C-alpha positions in Angstrom: 0.0 0.0 0.0 2.8 2.4 0.9 4.5 1.8 -2.5 1.3 2.5 -4.2 0.8 5.7 -2.3 4.3 6.8 -3.2 4.0 6.0 -6.9 1.2 8.6 -7.6 3.2 11.7 -6.7 6.2 10.4 -8.7 4.0 9.8 -11.7 2.5 13.2 -11.3 5.9 14.9 -11.1 7.0 13.0 -14.3 3.9 14.0 -16.2 4.4 17.7 -15.3 8.1 17.8 -16.1 7.3 19.9 -19.2 6.1 22.8 -17.1 9.5 24.5 -16.5 10.3 24.3 -20.2 6.9 25.9 -21.0 7.7 28.6 -18.4 11.0 29.2 -20.2 9.2 29.8 -23.5 6.6 31.9 -21.7 9.3 34.1 -20.0 11.1 34.6 -23.4 7.8 35.8 -25.0 7.1 38.0 -22.0 10.5 39.7 -22.3 10.1 40.2 -26.0 6.8 42.0 -25.8 7.0 44.0 -22.6 8.6 46.8 -24.6 5.3 47.5 -26.5 3.5 49.4 -23.7 6.8 50.8 -22.4 7.2 52.4 -25.9 3.9 54.2 -25.2 5.4 55.5 -21.9 8.5 56.7 -23.7 6.4 58.4 -26.4 3.6 60.0 -24.3 5.2 60.6 -20.9 8.9 61.0 -21.6 8.2 62.6 -25.1 10.9 60.6 -26.8 10.6 61.1 -30.7 8.8 58.4 -32.7 11.8 57.5 -34.8 14.2 56.5 -32.0 11.5 54.5 -30.3 10.7 52.7 -33.5 14.4 52.0 -34.0 14.6 50.6 -30.4 11.7 48.3 -31.2 13.4 47.1 -34.5 16.8 46.5 -32.8 15.1 43.5 -31.3 15.0 41.9 -34.8 18.8 42.2 -35.2 19.3 39.9 -32.2 16.3 37.7 -32.9 17.3 36.4 -36.3 20.6 34.9 -35.3 18.9 33.4 -32.2 16.2 31.8 -34.3 18.6 30.4 -36.9 21.3 29.2 -34.5 19.2 28.2 -31.5 18.1 24.9 -33.0 21.5 23.7 -34.2 23.1 24.9 -31.0 20.6 22.8 -28.9 21.3 19.8 -31.1 25.0 20.2 -30.5 25.1 21.1 -26.8 21.8 20.0 -25.4 18.4 21.7 -24.9 18.9 22.7 -21.3 22.5 23.9 -21.8 21.3 26.4 -24.4 18.0 27.5 -22.9 19.3 28.3 -19.4 22.0 30.8 -20.5 19.4 32.4 -22.7 17.1 32.9 -19.7 20.0 34.5 -17.8 20.6 36.8 -20.8 17.0 37.9 -21.0 17.0 38.6 -17.2 20.1 40.7 -17.7 18.5 42.5 -20.7 15.5 43.5 -18.6 17.6 44.7 -15.8 19.4 46.9 -18.3 16.1 48.1 -19.7 15.2 49.4 -16.2 18.1 51.9 -16.7 16.2 53.6 -19.5 15.5 56.8 -17.4 19.2 57.2 -17.0 20.3 56.6 -20.6 18.3 56.0 -23.8 21.3 54.2 -25.3 21.0 51.2 -22.9 17.5 50.5 -24.5 19.2 49.5 -27.8 21.6 47.1 -26.0 18.7 45.7 -24.0 16.6 45.1 -27.1 19.4 43.4 -28.9 20.1 41.0 -26.0 16.3 40.4 -25.6 16.0 39.5 -29.2 19.0 37.1 -29.1 17.7 35.4 -26.0 14.1 35.1 -27.3 15.3 33.6 -30.6 17.2 30.9 -28.8 14.5 30.0 -26.3 11.6 30.2 -28.9 13.5 27.6 -31.0 15.4 25.4 -28.6 12.9 25.8 -25.7 9.9 25.0 -27.9 11.7 21.9 -29.2 12.5 20.9 -25.6 8.9 21.5 -24.5 7.6 19.3 -27.4 10.0 16.5 -26.6 9.2 16.6 -22.8 5.5 16.3 -23.8 6.0 13.3 -26.0 4.5 10.9 -23.4 1.2 12.8 -23.3 -1.9 10.8 -24.4 -3.2 13.8 -26.3 -2.2 14.2 -29.9 0.0 17.2 -30.7 -0.1 18.3 -27.1 3.6 19.4 -27.3 2.9 21.7 -30.2 -0.2 23.1 -28.6 1.7 23.8 -25.3 4.5 25.5 -27.2 2.0 27.7 -29.1 0.2 28.6 -25.9 3.4 29.3 -24.0 4.7 31.5 -26.8 1.6 33.5 -27.4 0.7 33.6 -23.7 4.1 35.0 -22.9 3.7 37.7 -25.6 0.3 38.7 -24.4 1.0 38.5 -20.6 4.3 40.5 -21.1 2.5 43.4 -22.8 -0.6 43.4 -20.5 1.4 43.1 -17.3 3.9 45.7 -18.3 1.1 48.0 -19.3 -0.8 47.5 -16.1 2.4 48.0 -13.9 3.3 51.1 -15.9 -0.3 52.5 -15.5 -0.9 52.0 -11.8 2.4 51.7 -10.0 5.3 54.3 -9.7 8.4 54.1 -11.8 6.7 53.0 -15.0 10.0 52.7 -16.9 11.6 50.6 -14.2 9.2 48.3 -12.4 7.8 46.4 -15.5 11.4 45.5 -16.6 12.5 44.4 -13.1 9.3 42.2 -12.8 10.3 40.3 -15.9 13.9 40.0 -14.8 12.7 38.4 -11.5 10.4 36.0 -13.5 13.3 34.9 -15.8 15.5 34.2 -12.8 12.8 32.1 -11.1 12.4 30.1 -14.3 16.2 29.8 -14.6 16.2 28.1 -11.2 13.2 26.0 -12.0 14.8 24.5 -15.2 18.0 23.4 -13.3 16.9 19.8 -12.8 14.6 19.3 -15.8 15.9 16.3 -17.9 17.7 17.2 -21.2 15.9 15.4 -24.0 18.9 15.7 -26.3 22.2 15.5 -24.3 25.3 17.1 -25.8 26.7 15.3 -28.8 30.2 13.8 -28.4 32.9 16.1 -29.8 33.8 13.6 -32.5 30.2 13.5 -33.7 29.7 17.2 -34.0 29.4 18.7 -37.4 29.9 22.3 -38.4 27.0 24.6 -38.8 26.0 24.7 -42.5 23.1 26.0 -44.6 22.4 22.6 -46.0 19.3 21.8 -44.0 17.7 25.1 -45.3 18.5 24.7 -49.0 15.7 22.3 -50.0 12.9 24.5 -48.8 14.4 27.8 -49.8 15.1 26.8 -53.4 11.6 25.3 -53.9 9.6 27.5 -56.3 6.6 27.3 -54.0 8.5 28.8 -51.1 9.7 31.6 -53.3 6.3 32.4 -54.9 3.7 31.4 -52.3 5.3 31.3 -48.8 7.8 34.1 -49.0 5.6 36.8 -50.4 3.1 36.3 -47.6 5.6 35.8 -44.8 6.2 39.5 -43.9 2.4 39.9 -43.3 2.7 37.8 -40.1 4.4 40.4 -38.0 3.4 43.4 -40.2 -0.1 42.6 -39.0 0.8 42.2 -35.3 3.2 45.2 -35.1 0.8 47.6 -36.8 -1.8 46.5 -34.3 0.1 46.9 -31.1 3.1 49.1 -31.9 1.8 51.6 -34.5 -1.8 52.2 -33.6 -2.0 52.7 -29.8 0.3 55.8 -29.7 -1.7 57.4 -32.5 -4.9 57.4 -30.4 -3.3 57.9 -27.0 -5.1 61.2 -26.4 -8.4 59.4 -26.7 -7.5 57.1 -23.8 -5.7 59.8 -21.8 -4.5 58.5 -18.5 -4.8 54.9 -19.6 -2.4 54.8 -22.6 0.0 52.1 -21.3 -2.7 49.7 -20.2 -4.7 50.4 -23.5 -1.5 49.4 -25.4 -1.3 46.2 -23.4 -4.9 45.4 -24.0 -4.5 45.9 -27.8 -1.5 43.6 -27.7 -3.3 40.9 -25.7 -6.4 41.1 -28.0 -4.2 40.8 -31.1 -2.4 37.7 -29.9 -5.5 36.1 -28.4 -7.3 36.3 -31.7 -4.2 35.0 -33.4 -4.3 31.9 -31.2 -8.1 31.4 -31.5 -8.0 31.4 -35.4 -5.3 28.8 -35.7 -7.8 25.8 -35.8 -9.5 27.7 -38.7 -6.2 27.8 -40.5 -5.9 24.0 -40.1 -9.4 23.5 -41.6 -8.7 25.9 -44.5 -5.3 24.3 -45.2 -5.2 22.2 -48.4 -2.2 20.6 -49.9 -3.3 21.4 -53.5 -3.9 25.1 -53.0 -2.9 28.0 -50.9 -6.4 28.9 -49.8 -5.4 29.3 -46.1 -2.7 31.7 -47.0 -5.0 33.6 -49.3 -7.6 34.0 -46.6 -4.9 35.1 -44.2 -3.7 37.9 -46.5 -7.3 39.1 -47.1 -7.7 39.4 -43.3 -4.4 41.4 -43.0 -5.5 43.7 -45.9 -8.9 44.2 -44.1 -7.1 45.0 -40.8 -4.9 47.5 -42.5 -7.8 49.3 -44.1 -9.7 49.5 -40.7 -6.4 50.7 -39.2 -6.3 53.6 -41.7 -9.9 54.5 -40.8 -9.1 54.2 -37.1 -6.2 56.7 -37.4 -8.2 59.0 -39.7 -11.2 59.1 -37.3 -9.0 59.1 -34.2 -11.0 56.2 -32.8 -9.8 53.9 -30.0 -12.8 51.6 -30.6 -11.8 51.2 -34.3 -8.2 50.4 -33.1 -9.6 47.5 -31.1 -11.6 46.3 -34.2 -8.4 46.6 -36.4 -6.4 44.7 -33.7 -8.9 41.8 -33.9 -8.7 41.7 -37.7 -5.0 42.0 -37.8 -4.7 39.4 -35.0 -6.7 37.0 -37.2 -4.4 37.8 -40.2 -1.4 37.2 -37.9 -2.6 33.8 -36.7 -3.8 32.6 -40.1 -0.7 33.6 -42.0 1.7 32.1 -39.4 -0.2 28.8 -39.2 -0.7 28.5 -43.0 3.0 29.3 -43.7 4.3 26.7 -41.3 2.1 24.1 -42.9 3.4 24.9 -46.3 7.0 24.7 -45.1 6.3 21.3 -43.4 5.2 20.0 -46.8 8.3 21.4 -48.6 11.0 20.2 -46.2 11.8 16.5 -45.5 11.0 15.5 -41.9 14.6 15.7 -40.6 14.9 19.3 -41.9 11.5 20.7 -40.8 12.8 22.3 -37.6 15.5 24.2 -39.6 13.1 25.2 -42.3 10.5 26.4 -39.7 13.3 28.6 -38.2 14.0 30.1 -41.6 10.3 30.8 -42.1 10.1 32.5 -38.7 13.1 34.6 -39.8 11.4 35.7 -43.0 8.2 36.4 -41.1 10.0 38.5 -38.6 10.9 40.9 -41.4 7.5 42.4 -40.6 9.1 43.9 -37.4 10.6 46.5 -39.7 7.2 47.9 -40.5 6.9 50.4 -37.5 10.4 51.8 -38.4 9.4 52.1 -42.0 6.3 54.0 -41.1 8.1 56.2 -38.7 10.7 57.1 -41.4 8.1 57.9 -44.0 5.7 59.7 -41.7 6.9 63.0 -42.9 6.0 62.3 -46.5 2.4 61.3 -46.0 -0.2 61.0 -43.1 -0.5 57.7 -41.3 -3.9 56.8 -42.9 -2.3 57.1 -46.3 0.7 55.0 -45.3 -1.5 52.3 -43.9 -3.6 52.3 -47.0 -0.4 52.0 -49.0 0.5 48.9 -46.9 -2.9 47.5 -47.8 -2.1 48.0 -51.5 1.2 46.2 -51.1 -0.8 43.4 -49.5 -3.0 43.3 -52.5 0.1 42.8 -54.7 1.2 39.9 -52.5 -2.3 38.5 -52.7 -2.1 38.5 -56.5 1.3 36.8 -56.6 0.2 34.1 -54.1 -3.1 33.6 -55.9 -1.4 33.2 -59.2 0.9 30.4 -57.9 -1.6 28.9 -55.5 -2.0 25.6 -57.3 1.5 25.5 -58.9 4.8 23.9 -57.9 3.0 21.5 -55.4 5.4 19.3 -53.4 5.7 15.7 -54.5 3.6 13.4 -52.4 
């Protein structure tokens, strides 16, 4: 009887061993997106110019892309835990540095660069670790679902919590960043004893990093003519929703601008998660109908965004965020399904990392809009983005049923 009583807690602990890995992915997403409401604080309360704040946001991308592309190979070589835990320490240090923003604007650029690198590593290596730790679950694809929820949940919670702390507590430029640093350190400690699902490879078996695993998918005509034209829409949709729009209607939510920004971010990402089952139903191996529907949603969201800015309407910003969130989720899910079909099974993780890198080019959109804001009003610029979306829609539609992968 005593043995039986002791077995249940052991089994329970084993079944929950994926939780620290999920917390690592969650913490990385939190750190990546806490900057969004803080940018509103910088703009509306500290009166930092729009262009430097947009450049600070985009600096994240410079660190993110190497992290995304190298995180997976590094985890294969050195082990999941050995790669994820240093990245957690890095994101904690980056947030501590971000708390020094009131002292020196320059530290924000360094913080964003380090945050991007840490997020790229954890979102690739950590998500793989989480999926592998979930392999014993009786539910089909539970690992993928947990990774998706941990990533999007971290993005949403980071923005909403940072916005709330900045709104209702003192030191709005300091406390949100320190809260994330503390979270990352707690998760760092929690992952210490989590089993490594891929121990470090012996030195003799290690191979140099090469671009070989990416070549097959990249050179495929369908990647170039269907997947690639739509990929920037993923983060163009989300960053327009929660980076570009909230500051433009900040005076309509006077006194609540940071928390409104966090709410817009959470809404965008929540809708992005909710629509992913729809992307699965729309997906078809003989056409790009899921991608086409996604681009239509993004175009619609951009047009509503233009009307929201023109009418100076916070309510329309929320409507635009919902549409853009749908476009974000549909484009991301449909693109990943296309890449899965183009790459052989052993190369799918690498190909997915490359797709994420292409999709993250949409992070340049706020900077592009800030640079060109002097040449045209924001409603016109957003309508121009919608026109670019129509062009991408035409290219994708033309090749929707061509260059299909071999069964």
